[in-house]
A tleap script that builds the chain and sets N, CA, C and O, in Angstrom:
source leaprc.protein.ff14SB
mol = sequence {
  NMET LYS ASP TRP ILE THR THR PHE LEU MET
  THR ILE SER ALA THR VAL LEU VAL TRP SER
  LEU ILE VAL ILE LEU VAL ALA SER LEU GLY
  CYS LYS LYS GLN ALA PRO ALA GLN PRO PRO
  GLN GLN GLN ALA PRO ALA PRO THR VAL ARG
  VAL VAL ALA PHE VAL ALA PRO TRP CYS GLU
  PRO CYS LYS ARG ALA THR LEU PRO LEU SER
  GLN ILE VAL GLU ALA GLY VAL ARG VAL THR
  PHE VAL ASP ILE ASP ARG ASP PRO GLU THR
  THR ARG ALA TRP ASN VAL LYS SER VAL PRO
  THR PHE PHE LEU PHE ARG PRO GLY ARG LYS
  VAL TYR LYS THR HIE SER ALA THR THR LEU
  ARG LEU LEU VAL MET LYS ALA ILE ARG ASP
  GLY GLU ALA CTHR
}
set mol.1.N position { 0.497 -3.325 0.474 }
set mol.1.CA position { 0.952 -1.724 0.738 }
set mol.1.C position { 1.659 -1.390 -0.236 }
set mol.1.O position { 1.367 -0.285 -0.694 }
set mol.2.N position { 2.571 -1.981 -0.788 }
set mol.2.CA position { 3.366 -1.385 -2.257 }
set mol.2.C position { 2.605 -1.250 -2.872 }
set mol.2.O position { 2.661 -0.092 -3.285 }
set mol.3.N position { 1.386 -2.016 -3.472 }
set mol.3.CA position { 0.781 -1.897 -4.651 }
set mol.3.C position { -0.011 -0.307 -4.396 }
set mol.3.O position { -0.522 0.313 -5.328 }
set mol.4.N position { 0.004 0.125 -3.146 }
set mol.4.CA position { -0.777 1.205 -2.451 }
set mol.4.C position { 0.278 2.772 -2.879 }
set mol.4.O position { 0.039 3.829 -3.463 }
set mol.5.N position { 1.221 2.297 -2.357 }
set mol.5.CA position { 2.231 3.449 -2.871 }
set mol.5.C position { 2.703 3.389 -4.098 }
set mol.5.O position { 3.014 4.458 -4.623 }
set mol.6.N position { 2.852 2.292 -4.761 }
set mol.6.CA position { 2.846 2.654 -6.022 }
set mol.6.C position { 1.952 3.700 -6.813 }
set mol.6.O position { 2.333 4.711 -7.404 }
set mol.7.N position { 0.513 3.140 -6.658 }
set mol.7.CA position { -0.274 3.883 -7.203 }
set mol.7.C position { 0.165 5.092 -6.843 }
set mol.7.O position { 0.814 5.677 -7.711 }
set mol.8.N position { -0.050 5.853 -5.442 }
set mol.8.CA position { -0.645 6.643 -4.593 }
set mol.8.C position { 0.716 7.832 -5.792 }
set mol.8.O position { 0.484 8.899 -6.361 }
set mol.9.N position { 1.934 7.062 -5.748 }
set mol.9.CA position { 3.338 8.107 -6.825 }
set mol.9.C position { 3.091 7.964 -7.726 }
set mol.9.O position { 3.626 8.986 -8.156 }
set mol.10.N position { 2.581 7.424 -8.764 }
set mol.10.CA position { 2.451 7.283 -9.677 }
set mol.10.C position { 0.971 8.366 -9.973 }
set mol.10.O position { 0.951 8.907 -11.079 }
set mol.11.N position { -0.030 8.617 -9.163 }
set mol.11.CA position { -0.983 9.618 -9.048 }
set mol.11.C position { -0.414 10.839 -8.953 }
set mol.11.O position { -0.856 11.808 -9.569 }
set mol.12.N position { 0.627 10.890 -8.161 }
set mol.12.CA position { 1.553 11.816 -7.783 }
set mol.12.C position { 2.034 12.639 -9.299 }
set mol.12.O position { 1.524 13.685 -9.700 }
set mol.13.N position { 3.204 11.821 -10.038 }
set mol.13.CA position { 3.258 12.044 -11.106 }
set mol.13.C position { 2.567 12.302 -11.866 }
set mol.13.O position { 3.149 12.823 -12.817 }
set mol.14.N position { 1.294 12.200 -12.024 }
set mol.14.CA position { 0.558 12.310 -12.993 }
set mol.14.C position { 0.322 13.740 -13.020 }
set mol.14.O position { 0.567 14.518 -13.942 }
set mol.15.N position { -0.266 14.018 -11.707 }
set mol.15.CA position { -0.954 15.169 -11.327 }
set mol.15.C position { 0.262 16.337 -11.583 }
set mol.15.O position { 0.085 17.476 -12.015 }
set mol.16.N position { 1.175 15.889 -11.300 }
set mol.16.CA position { 2.475 17.288 -11.651 }
set mol.16.C position { 2.691 17.711 -12.993 }
set mol.16.O position { 2.899 18.881 -13.316 }
set mol.17.N position { 2.614 16.284 -14.133 }
set mol.17.CA position { 2.861 16.375 -15.254 }
set mol.17.C position { 1.913 16.906 -16.003 }
set mol.17.O position { 2.150 17.161 -17.183 }
set mol.18.N position { 0.245 17.252 -15.239 }
set mol.18.CA position { -0.779 17.502 -15.898 }
set mol.18.C position { -0.692 18.917 -15.482 }
set mol.18.O position { -1.166 19.713 -16.292 }
set mol.19.N position { -0.190 19.404 -14.398 }
set mol.19.CA position { 0.054 20.561 -13.943 }
set mol.19.C position { 1.137 21.845 -14.942 }
set mol.19.O position { 1.165 23.037 -15.247 }
set mol.20.N position { 1.985 20.405 -15.135 }
set mol.20.CA position { 3.072 21.273 -15.976 }
set mol.20.C position { 2.827 21.583 -17.090 }
set mol.20.O position { 3.220 22.641 -17.582 }
set mol.21.N position { 2.000 20.563 -17.816 }
set mol.21.CA position { 1.773 20.846 -19.145 }
set mol.21.C position { 0.796 22.524 -19.308 }
set mol.21.O position { 1.066 23.465 -20.054 }
set mol.22.N position { 0.113 22.447 -18.719 }
set mol.22.CA position { -0.928 23.807 -18.442 }
set mol.22.C position { 0.235 24.940 -17.846 }
set mol.22.O position { 0.221 26.032 -18.414 }
set mol.23.N position { 1.111 24.771 -16.878 }
set mol.23.CA position { 2.088 25.801 -17.328 }
set mol.23.C position { 2.161 26.222 -18.149 }
set mol.23.O position { 1.642 27.306 -18.415 }
set mol.24.N position { 3.357 25.029 -19.482 }
set mol.24.CA position { 3.979 25.263 -20.296 }
set mol.24.C position { 2.402 26.081 -21.543 }
set mol.24.O position { 2.513 27.151 -22.141 }
set mol.25.N position { 1.476 25.404 -21.572 }
set mol.25.CA position { 0.107 25.940 -22.277 }
set mol.25.C position { -0.163 27.544 -22.028 }
set mol.25.O position { -0.405 28.325 -22.949 }
set mol.26.N position { -0.091 27.873 -20.792 }
set mol.26.CA position { -0.158 29.500 -20.617 }
set mol.26.C position { 0.700 29.988 -21.089 }
set mol.26.O position { 0.654 30.869 -21.947 }
set mol.27.N position { 1.714 29.461 -20.572 }
set mol.27.CA position { 3.335 30.488 -20.579 }
set mol.27.C position { 3.240 30.638 -22.424 }
set mol.27.O position { 3.484 31.686 -23.022 }
set mol.28.N position { 2.887 29.516 -22.994 }
set mol.28.CA position { 2.897 29.790 -24.494 }
set mol.28.C position { 2.105 30.905 -25.408 }
set mol.28.O position { 2.443 31.712 -26.273 }
set mol.29.N position { 0.806 30.506 -24.730 }
set mol.29.CA position { -0.323 31.994 -24.560 }
set mol.29.C position { -0.044 33.103 -24.840 }
set mol.29.O position { -0.795 33.907 -25.394 }
set mol.30.N position { 1.295 33.326 -24.423 }
set mol.30.CA position { 1.693 34.882 -23.811 }
set mol.30.C position { 1.157 35.715 -22.836 }
set mol.30.O position { 1.540 36.873 -22.673 }
set mol.31.N position { 0.072 35.044 -22.021 }
set mol.31.CA position { -0.015 35.439 -20.369 }
set mol.31.C position { 1.195 35.943 -20.061 }
set mol.31.O position { 2.291 35.422 -20.266 }
set mol.32.N position { 0.899 37.198 -19.456 }
set mol.32.CA position { 2.037 38.104 -18.795 }
set mol.32.C position { 1.826 37.708 -17.229 }
set mol.32.O position { 0.747 37.709 -16.638 }
set mol.33.N position { 3.280 37.322 -16.614 }
set mol.33.CA position { 2.993 37.295 -15.173 }
set mol.33.C position { 2.595 38.345 -14.237 }
set mol.33.O position { 3.355 39.308 -14.338 }
set mol.34.N position { 1.602 38.520 -13.292 }
set mol.34.CA position { 1.442 39.645 -12.325 }
set mol.34.C position { 2.394 39.284 -11.288 }
set mol.34.O position { 2.980 38.253 -10.958 }
set mol.35.N position { 2.346 40.489 -10.889 }
set mol.35.CA position { 3.149 40.453 -9.309 }
set mol.35.C position { 2.452 39.752 -8.140 }
set mol.35.O position { 1.224 39.671 -8.181 }
set mol.36.N position { 3.201 39.179 -6.981 }
set mol.36.CA position { 2.419 38.944 -6.340 }
set mol.36.C position { 1.838 39.028 -5.561 }
set mol.36.O position { 1.661 37.812 -5.478 }
set mol.37.N position { 0.974 39.607 -4.347 }
set mol.37.CA position { 0.515 40.811 -3.547 }
set mol.37.C position { 1.639 40.742 -2.615 }
set mol.37.O position { 2.152 41.834 -2.372 }
set mol.38.N position { 2.186 39.644 -1.989 }
set mol.38.CA position { 2.828 39.906 -0.696 }
set mol.38.C position { 4.122 39.493 -1.756 }
set mol.38.O position { 3.935 39.199 -2.937 }
set mol.39.N position { 5.775 39.542 -0.943 }
set mol.39.CA position { 6.702 39.373 -1.297 }
set mol.39.C position { 6.868 38.046 -0.907 }
set mol.39.O position { 6.384 37.696 0.169 }
set mol.40.N position { 7.777 36.850 -1.954 }
set mol.40.CA position { 7.646 35.661 -1.622 }
set mol.40.C position { 8.343 35.366 -0.494 }
set mol.40.O position { 9.164 36.097 0.061 }
set mol.41.N position { 8.024 34.365 -0.196 }
set mol.41.CA position { 8.917 34.129 1.405 }
set mol.41.C position { 9.836 33.148 0.711 }
set mol.41.O position { 9.586 32.558 -0.340 }
set mol.42.N position { 11.149 33.036 1.586 }
set mol.42.CA position { 12.327 32.797 1.365 }
set mol.42.C position { 12.250 30.811 1.233 }
set mol.42.O position { 11.877 29.976 2.057 }
set mol.43.N position { 12.567 30.727 0.400 }
set mol.43.CA position { 11.975 29.177 0.439 }
set mol.43.C position { 13.700 28.390 0.066 }
set mol.43.O position { 14.612 29.196 -0.115 }
set mol.44.N position { 14.022 26.947 -0.022 }
set mol.44.CA position { 14.730 26.338 -0.291 }
set mol.44.C position { 15.070 26.392 -1.229 }
set mol.44.O position { 14.041 26.380 -1.904 }
set mol.45.N position { 15.925 26.454 -1.903 }
set mol.45.CA position { 16.368 26.070 -3.311 }
set mol.45.C position { 15.921 24.773 -4.046 }
set mol.45.O position { 16.095 23.667 -3.535 }
set mol.46.N position { 15.392 24.932 -5.154 }
set mol.46.CA position { 14.818 23.469 -5.669 }
set mol.46.C position { 16.181 22.419 -6.130 }
set mol.46.O position { 17.101 22.712 -6.895 }
set mol.47.N position { 16.032 21.547 -5.632 }
set mol.47.CA position { 17.001 20.633 -6.305 }
set mol.47.C position { 17.283 20.599 -8.076 }
set mol.47.O position { 16.441 20.474 -8.966 }
set mol.48.N position { 18.248 20.703 -8.151 }
set mol.48.CA position { 18.774 20.472 -9.494 }
set mol.48.C position { 18.860 19.147 -9.933 }
set mol.48.O position { 19.317 18.981 -11.064 }
set mol.49.N position { 18.572 18.315 -9.382 }
set mol.49.CA position { 18.813 17.053 -9.933 }
set mol.49.C position { 16.842 16.439 -9.940 }
set mol.49.O position { 15.854 16.639 -9.233 }
set mol.50.N position { 17.189 15.606 -11.257 }
set mol.50.CA position { 15.775 15.246 -11.581 }
set mol.50.C position { 15.578 14.028 -11.821 }
set mol.50.O position { 16.382 13.209 -11.375 }
set mol.51.N position { 14.928 13.782 -12.266 }
set mol.51.CA position { 14.882 11.603 -11.779 }
set mol.51.C position { 13.719 11.716 -12.797 }
set mol.51.O position { 13.101 12.767 -12.628 }
set mol.52.N position { 13.079 10.696 -14.133 }
set mol.52.CA position { 12.043 10.493 -14.459 }
set mol.52.C position { 11.934 9.177 -14.454 }
set mol.52.O position { 12.988 8.542 -14.503 }
set mol.53.N position { 10.904 8.584 -14.406 }
set mol.53.CA position { 10.922 7.284 -13.845 }
set mol.53.C position { 9.247 6.429 -14.804 }
set mol.53.O position { 8.030 6.497 -14.630 }
set mol.54.N position { 10.233 5.661 -15.844 }
set mol.54.CA position { 8.567 5.076 -16.736 }
set mol.54.C position { 8.501 3.706 -15.712 }
set mol.54.O position { 9.577 3.165 -15.457 }
set mol.55.N position { 7.369 3.195 -15.178 }
set mol.55.CA position { 6.810 2.297 -14.668 }
set mol.55.C position { 5.134 2.155 -15.017 }
set mol.55.O position { 4.397 2.852 -15.714 }
set mol.56.N position { 4.861 0.791 -14.117 }
set mol.56.CA position { 3.852 -0.216 -14.941 }
set mol.56.C position { 3.345 -0.273 -13.397 }
set mol.56.O position { 4.090 0.132 -12.504 }
set mol.57.N position { 2.036 -0.795 -13.109 }
set mol.57.CA position { 1.573 -1.299 -12.482 }
set mol.57.C position { 1.597 -2.679 -12.039 }
set mol.57.O position { 1.504 -3.111 -10.890 }
set mol.58.N position { 1.769 -3.443 -13.384 }
set mol.58.CA position { 1.764 -4.871 -13.390 }
set mol.58.C position { 3.318 -5.237 -13.161 }
set mol.58.O position { 3.516 -6.366 -12.714 }
set mol.59.N position { 4.519 -4.376 -13.425 }
set mol.59.CA position { 5.873 -4.592 -13.107 }
set mol.59.C position { 6.344 -4.971 -11.938 }
set mol.59.O position { 6.179 -4.183 -11.006 }
set mol.60.N position { 7.031 -6.232 -11.682 }
set mol.60.CA position { 7.404 -6.840 -10.510 }
set mol.60.C position { 8.177 -5.980 -9.977 }
set mol.60.O position { 7.820 -5.384 -8.960 }
set mol.61.N position { 9.443 -5.742 -10.593 }
set mol.61.CA position { 10.600 -4.486 -10.541 }
set mol.61.C position { 10.038 -3.253 -10.370 }
set mol.61.O position { 10.557 -2.545 -9.507 }
set mol.62.N position { 9.240 -2.883 -10.891 }
set mol.62.CA position { 8.734 -1.291 -10.800 }
set mol.62.C position { 8.057 -1.329 -9.040 }
set mol.62.O position { 8.184 -0.346 -8.311 }
set mol.63.N position { 7.404 -2.529 -8.605 }
set mol.63.CA position { 7.242 -2.388 -7.323 }
set mol.63.C position { 8.352 -2.185 -6.558 }
set mol.63.O position { 8.338 -1.309 -5.694 }
set mol.64.N position { 9.846 -3.242 -6.853 }
set mol.64.CA position { 10.376 -3.293 -6.069 }
set mol.64.C position { 11.132 -2.280 -5.921 }
set mol.64.O position { 12.007 -2.268 -5.055 }
set mol.65.N position { 10.859 -1.005 -6.956 }
set mol.65.CA position { 11.788 -0.394 -6.875 }
set mol.65.C position { 11.062 0.793 -6.048 }
set mol.65.O position { 11.497 1.923 -6.271 }
set mol.66.N position { 9.761 0.633 -4.901 }
set mol.66.CA position { 9.624 1.586 -4.597 }
set mol.66.C position { 10.415 2.019 -3.343 }
set mol.66.O position { 10.851 3.170 -3.314 }
set mol.67.N position { 10.568 1.430 -2.610 }
set mol.67.CA position { 11.788 2.011 -1.938 }
set mol.67.C position { 12.768 2.952 -1.666 }
set mol.67.O position { 12.924 3.902 -0.898 }
set mol.68.N position { 13.545 2.221 -2.788 }
set mol.68.CA position { 14.872 3.493 -3.504 }
set mol.68.C position { 14.019 4.450 -3.615 }
set mol.68.O position { 13.746 5.162 -2.648 }
set mol.69.N position { 13.392 4.637 -4.976 }
set mol.69.CA position { 12.298 5.899 -5.521 }
set mol.69.C position { 11.810 6.714 -4.189 }
set mol.69.O position { 12.264 7.856 -4.125 }
set mol.70.N position { 11.118 6.385 -3.319 }
set mol.70.CA position { 10.992 6.774 -1.955 }
set mol.70.C position { 11.734 7.189 -0.792 }
set mol.70.O position { 11.186 7.750 0.157 }
set mol.71.N position { 13.531 6.811 -0.860 }
set mol.71.CA position { 14.509 7.449 -0.505 }
set mol.71.C position { 14.814 8.729 -1.353 }
set mol.71.O position { 15.229 9.832 -0.997 }
set mol.72.N position { 14.529 8.309 -2.408 }
set mol.72.CA position { 15.550 9.490 -3.197 }
set mol.72.C position { 14.309 10.469 -2.983 }
set mol.72.O position { 14.786 11.511 -2.534 }
set mol.73.N position { 13.149 10.572 -3.088 }
set mol.73.CA position { 11.870 11.545 -2.962 }
set mol.73.C position { 12.548 11.959 -1.697 }
set mol.73.O position { 13.165 13.012 -1.533 }
set mol.74.N position { 12.336 10.876 -0.701 }
set mol.74.CA position { 12.958 12.138 0.796 }
set mol.74.C position { 14.183 12.622 0.983 }
set mol.74.O position { 14.405 13.270 2.005 }
set mol.75.N position { 15.256 12.385 -0.017 }
set mol.75.CA position { 16.112 13.468 -0.085 }
set mol.75.C position { 16.015 14.775 -0.415 }
set mol.75.O position { 16.799 15.651 -0.050 }
set mol.76.N position { 15.027 14.924 -1.127 }
set mol.76.CA position { 14.462 16.378 -1.750 }
set mol.76.C position { 14.232 16.506 -3.204 }
set mol.76.O position { 13.644 17.410 -3.798 }
set mol.77.N position { 15.010 15.044 -3.852 }
set mol.77.CA position { 15.050 15.512 -5.198 }
set mol.77.C position { 13.705 14.943 -6.003 }
set mol.77.O position { 13.099 13.887 -5.822 }
set mol.78.N position { 13.400 16.244 -7.158 }
set mol.78.CA position { 12.366 15.565 -7.494 }
set mol.78.C position { 11.888 14.440 -8.396 }
set mol.78.O position { 12.610 14.667 -9.367 }
set mol.79.N position { 11.137 13.345 -8.750 }
set mol.79.CA position { 10.654 12.270 -9.644 }
set mol.79.C position { 9.203 12.441 -10.043 }
set mol.79.O position { 8.110 12.503 -9.480 }
set mol.80.N position { 9.740 12.493 -11.392 }
set mol.80.CA position { 8.370 12.396 -11.841 }
set mol.80.C position { 8.128 10.915 -12.443 }
set mol.80.O position { 9.149 10.302 -12.756 }
set mol.81.N position { 6.888 10.281 -12.637 }
set mol.81.CA position { 6.339 9.018 -12.727 }
set mol.81.C position { 5.953 8.948 -14.047 }
set mol.81.O position { 5.208 9.763 -14.592 }
set mol.82.N position { 6.351 8.175 -14.463 }
set mol.82.CA position { 5.642 7.981 -15.969 }
set mol.82.C position { 4.748 6.426 -16.266 }
set mol.82.O position { 5.321 5.403 -16.642 }
set mol.83.N position { 3.482 6.511 -16.046 }
set mol.83.CA position { 2.975 5.090 -16.428 }
set mol.83.C position { 3.028 4.676 -17.745 }
set mol.83.O position { 2.525 5.351 -18.643 }
set mol.84.N position { 3.467 3.859 -17.899 }
set mol.84.CA position { 3.571 3.340 -19.498 }
set mol.84.C position { 2.221 2.870 -20.163 }
set mol.84.O position { 2.003 2.988 -21.368 }
set mol.85.N position { 1.316 2.312 -19.237 }
set mol.85.CA position { 0.141 2.380 -20.111 }
set mol.85.C position { -0.844 3.036 -20.376 }
set mol.85.O position { -1.746 2.818 -21.184 }
set mol.86.N position { -0.558 4.415 -19.217 }
set mol.86.CA position { -1.377 5.717 -19.443 }
set mol.86.C position { -0.538 6.520 -20.137 }
set mol.86.O position { -1.218 7.318 -20.783 }
set mol.87.N position { 0.257 6.632 -20.254 }
set mol.87.CA position { 0.747 7.656 -21.361 }
set mol.87.C position { 2.085 6.901 -22.061 }
set mol.87.O position { 3.257 6.822 -21.695 }
set mol.88.N position { 1.241 6.296 -23.437 }
set mol.88.CA position { 2.416 5.915 -24.439 }
set mol.88.C position { 2.916 6.554 -25.503 }
set mol.88.O position { 3.570 6.129 -26.456 }
set mol.89.N position { 2.439 7.886 -25.166 }
set mol.89.CA position { 2.964 8.293 -26.057 }
set mol.89.C position { 4.339 9.074 -25.569 }
set mol.89.O position { 5.272 9.053 -26.372 }
set mol.90.N position { 4.488 9.601 -24.603 }
set mol.90.CA position { 5.592 10.022 -23.914 }
set mol.90.C position { 6.497 8.715 -23.610 }
set mol.90.O position { 7.703 8.959 -23.585 }
set mol.91.N position { 6.179 7.564 -23.409 }
set mol.91.CA position { 6.694 6.068 -23.381 }
set mol.91.C position { 7.824 6.555 -24.776 }
set mol.91.O position { 9.002 6.909 -24.795 }
set mol.92.N position { 6.950 6.391 -25.676 }
set mol.92.CA position { 7.377 6.232 -26.993 }
set mol.92.C position { 8.457 7.469 -27.657 }
set mol.92.O position { 9.393 7.292 -28.437 }
set mol.93.N position { 8.023 8.609 -27.120 }
set mol.93.CA position { 8.749 9.822 -27.469 }
set mol.93.C position { 10.601 9.691 -26.624 }
set mol.93.O position { 11.764 10.003 -26.876 }
set mol.94.N position { 9.929 9.140 -25.738 }
set mol.94.CA position { 11.285 9.184 -24.666 }
set mol.94.C position { 12.177 7.728 -25.067 }
set mol.94.O position { 13.220 7.403 -24.498 }
set mol.95.N position { 11.461 6.884 -26.263 }
set mol.95.CA position { 11.989 5.592 -26.691 }
set mol.95.C position { 12.094 4.744 -25.507 }
set mol.95.O position { 13.122 4.072 -25.591 }
set mol.96.N position { 11.600 4.565 -24.700 }
set mol.96.CA position { 11.326 3.358 -23.561 }
set mol.96.C position { 10.960 2.385 -23.874 }
set mol.96.O position { 9.750 2.313 -24.091 }
set mol.97.N position { 11.939 0.939 -24.090 }
set mol.97.CA position { 11.407 -0.293 -24.231 }
set mol.97.C position { 10.899 -1.623 -23.110 }
set mol.97.O position { 10.363 -2.730 -23.155 }
set mol.98.N position { 11.433 -0.729 -22.201 }
set mol.98.CA position { 11.471 -1.885 -21.317 }
set mol.98.C position { 11.014 -1.038 -19.082 }
set mol.98.O position { 11.757 -0.251 -18.496 }
set mol.99.N position { 10.219 -1.382 -18.738 }
set mol.99.CA position { 10.161 -0.957 -17.506 }
set mol.99.C position { 10.841 -1.691 -16.728 }
set mol.99.O position { 10.747 -2.867 -17.079 }
set mol.100.N position { 11.786 -1.479 -15.412 }
set mol.100.CA position { 11.192 0.204 -15.121 }
set mol.100.C position { 12.467 0.995 -15.746 }
set mol.100.O position { 13.456 0.262 -15.725 }
set mol.101.N position { 12.670 1.979 -16.167 }
set mol.101.CA position { 13.452 2.493 -16.804 }
set mol.101.C position { 13.659 4.149 -16.400 }
set mol.101.O position { 12.834 4.962 -16.817 }
set mol.102.N position { 14.581 4.500 -15.733 }
set mol.102.CA position { 14.816 5.476 -15.206 }
set mol.102.C position { 16.110 6.612 -15.530 }
set mol.102.O position { 17.308 6.335 -15.475 }
set mol.103.N position { 15.515 7.956 -15.880 }
set mol.103.CA position { 16.494 9.072 -16.169 }
set mol.103.C position { 16.642 9.895 -15.480 }
set mol.103.O position { 15.741 10.550 -14.955 }
set mol.104.N position { 18.152 10.080 -15.292 }
set mol.104.CA position { 17.996 11.257 -14.170 }
set mol.104.C position { 19.429 12.110 -15.049 }
set mol.104.O position { 20.438 11.806 -15.685 }
set mol.105.N position { 18.563 13.545 -14.483 }
set mol.105.CA position { 18.817 14.647 -15.185 }
set mol.105.C position { 19.868 15.265 -14.161 }
set mol.105.O position { 19.340 15.767 -13.169 }
set mol.106.N position { 21.473 15.332 -14.223 }
set mol.106.CA position { 22.295 16.253 -13.564 }
set mol.106.C position { 23.084 17.421 -14.144 }
set mol.106.O position { 23.879 17.137 -15.040 }
set mol.107.N position { 22.981 18.688 -13.765 }
set mol.107.CA position { 23.208 19.774 -14.202 }
set mol.107.C position { 25.081 19.733 -14.730 }
set mol.107.O position { 26.130 19.380 -14.190 }
set mol.108.N position { 24.743 20.224 -15.854 }
set mol.108.CA position { 26.146 20.319 -16.544 }
set mol.108.C position { 27.103 18.549 -17.196 }
set mol.108.O position { 28.247 18.335 -17.598 }
set mol.109.N position { 25.905 17.674 -16.994 }
set mol.109.CA position { 26.842 16.139 -17.099 }
set mol.109.C position { 25.368 15.609 -18.086 }
set mol.109.O position { 24.247 16.112 -18.012 }
set mol.110.N position { 25.760 14.566 -18.901 }
set mol.110.CA position { 24.949 13.771 -19.741 }
set mol.110.C position { 23.774 13.232 -18.903 }
set mol.110.O position { 23.958 13.331 -17.690 }
set mol.111.N position { 22.782 12.765 -19.231 }
set mol.111.CA position { 21.616 12.274 -18.863 }
set mol.111.C position { 22.342 10.748 -18.933 }
set mol.111.O position { 22.950 10.237 -19.874 }
set mol.112.N position { 22.086 10.275 -17.745 }
set mol.112.CA position { 21.935 8.831 -17.083 }
set mol.112.C position { 20.515 7.804 -17.584 }
set mol.112.O position { 19.365 8.192 -17.784 }
set mol.113.N position { 20.848 6.956 -17.650 }
set mol.113.CA position { 19.788 6.067 -18.368 }
set mol.113.C position { 19.742 4.750 -17.618 }
set mol.113.O position { 20.644 3.999 -17.990 }
set mol.114.N position { 18.751 4.107 -16.421 }
set mol.114.CA position { 19.044 2.870 -15.835 }
set mol.114.C position { 17.772 2.720 -15.483 }
set mol.114.O position { 16.811 3.455 -15.256 }
set mol.115.N position { 18.156 0.861 -15.501 }
set mol.115.CA position { 17.332 0.201 -15.433 }
set mol.115.C position { 16.720 -0.093 -14.375 }
set mol.115.O position { 15.520 -0.317 -14.218 }
set mol.116.N position { 17.897 -0.091 -13.338 }
set mol.116.CA position { 17.616 -0.579 -11.812 }
set mol.116.C position { 17.599 0.842 -10.395 }
set mol.116.O position { 18.480 1.552 -9.912 }
set mol.117.N position { 16.724 0.758 -10.259 }
set mol.117.CA position { 16.657 2.032 -8.995 }
set mol.117.C position { 17.860 1.949 -8.008 }
set mol.117.O position { 18.384 3.024 -7.716 }
set mol.118.N position { 18.443 0.636 -7.372 }
set mol.118.CA position { 19.599 0.680 -6.516 }
set mol.118.C position { 20.381 1.953 -7.269 }
set mol.118.O position { 20.436 3.071 -6.756 }
set mol.119.N position { 21.017 1.598 -8.650 }
set mol.119.CA position { 21.506 1.840 -8.937 }
set mol.119.C position { 21.783 3.607 -9.294 }
set mol.119.O position { 22.858 4.207 -9.310 }
set mol.120.N position { 20.233 4.193 -9.588 }
set mol.120.CA position { 19.862 5.374 -9.720 }
set mol.120.C position { 19.607 6.005 -8.349 }
set mol.120.O position { 19.509 7.217 -8.160 }
set mol.121.N position { 19.516 5.113 -7.470 }
set mol.121.CA position { 19.999 5.651 -5.953 }
set mol.121.C position { 21.016 6.151 -5.437 }
set mol.121.O position { 21.027 7.236 -4.856 }
set mol.122.N position { 22.141 5.286 -5.622 }
set mol.122.CA position { 23.553 5.664 -5.635 }
set mol.122.C position { 24.171 6.704 -6.409 }
set mol.122.O position { 25.121 7.387 -6.025 }
set mol.123.N position { 23.369 6.827 -7.935 }
set mol.123.CA position { 23.687 7.684 -8.572 }
set mol.123.C position { 23.119 9.220 -8.206 }
set mol.123.O position { 23.705 10.252 -8.535 }
set mol.124.N position { 21.807 9.160 -7.427 }
set mol.124.CA position { 21.610 10.509 -7.236 }
set mol.124.C position { 22.225 11.215 -5.354 }
set mol.124.O position { 22.534 12.305 -4.873 }
set mol.125.N position { 22.115 9.823 -4.896 }
set mol.125.CA position { 23.127 10.504 -3.674 }
set mol.125.C position { 24.309 10.745 -3.963 }
set mol.125.O position { 24.766 11.613 -3.220 }
set mol.126.N position { 24.938 10.418 -4.620 }
set mol.126.CA position { 26.626 10.704 -5.271 }
set mol.126.C position { 26.383 12.400 -5.825 }
set mol.126.O position { 27.481 12.848 -6.155 }
set mol.127.N position { 25.738 13.000 -5.931 }
set mol.127.CA position { 24.746 14.028 -6.939 }
set mol.127.C position { 24.811 14.731 -5.690 }
set mol.127.O position { 25.629 15.649 -5.645 }
set mol.128.N position { 24.214 14.528 -4.799 }
set mol.128.CA position { 23.925 15.218 -3.529 }
set mol.128.C position { 25.345 15.513 -2.439 }
set mol.128.O position { 25.834 16.493 -1.877 }
set mol.129.N position { 25.596 14.249 -2.523 }
set mol.129.CA position { 26.822 14.515 -1.504 }
set mol.129.C position { 27.957 15.381 -2.634 }
set mol.129.O position { 28.937 15.920 -2.120 }
set mol.130.N position { 27.763 15.475 -4.170 }
set mol.130.CA position { 28.377 16.864 -5.024 }
set mol.130.C position { 28.091 17.964 -4.608 }
set mol.130.O position { 28.978 18.816 -4.564 }
set mol.131.N position { 26.709 18.284 -4.160 }
set mol.131.CA position { 26.040 19.501 -3.582 }
set mol.131.C position { 25.590 19.883 -4.914 }
set mol.131.O position { 25.294 21.069 -5.062 }
set mol.132.N position { 25.461 18.923 -6.131 }
set mol.132.CA position { 24.045 19.080 -7.199 }
set mol.132.C position { 22.757 19.598 -6.694 }
set mol.132.O position { 22.058 20.508 -7.141 }
set mol.133.N position { 22.615 18.948 -5.824 }
set mol.133.CA position { 21.086 18.958 -5.481 }
set mol.133.C position { 20.351 19.778 -4.694 }
set mol.133.O position { 19.209 19.542 -4.301 }
set mol.134.N position { 21.208 21.053 -4.387 }
set mol.134.CA position { 21.025 21.830 -2.931 }
set mol.134.C position { 20.668 22.654 -3.712 }
set mol.134.O position { 20.291 23.757 -3.317 }
savepdb mol mol.pdb
quit
């Protein structure tokens, strides 16, 4: 069950990463935005706390991190998963030497790096209590 969840979450993160790269590519080509046909519906503000998780499907600590990470996602925080085997260039660019490695981005604060999903969950919940994720 946990393997399925991990695979599912990594697939979602890979899809988000690909679409993000497509958006950046289109924006860099100078494409102009067109006005939407209808005014946009009011949506809840996007959380400003972000997490990037470097994981691997064979990594036992990564598998144990599934529950804390799912709690973070349920709290409304955007988590981007990077499979170190499928994306070694990004892994090298971020200087990740072991898995799991988590980066927490908080507005106006330094970037936190941790290898513990439990510590990451505590930091995220503190950020939510401080009102940074709303």
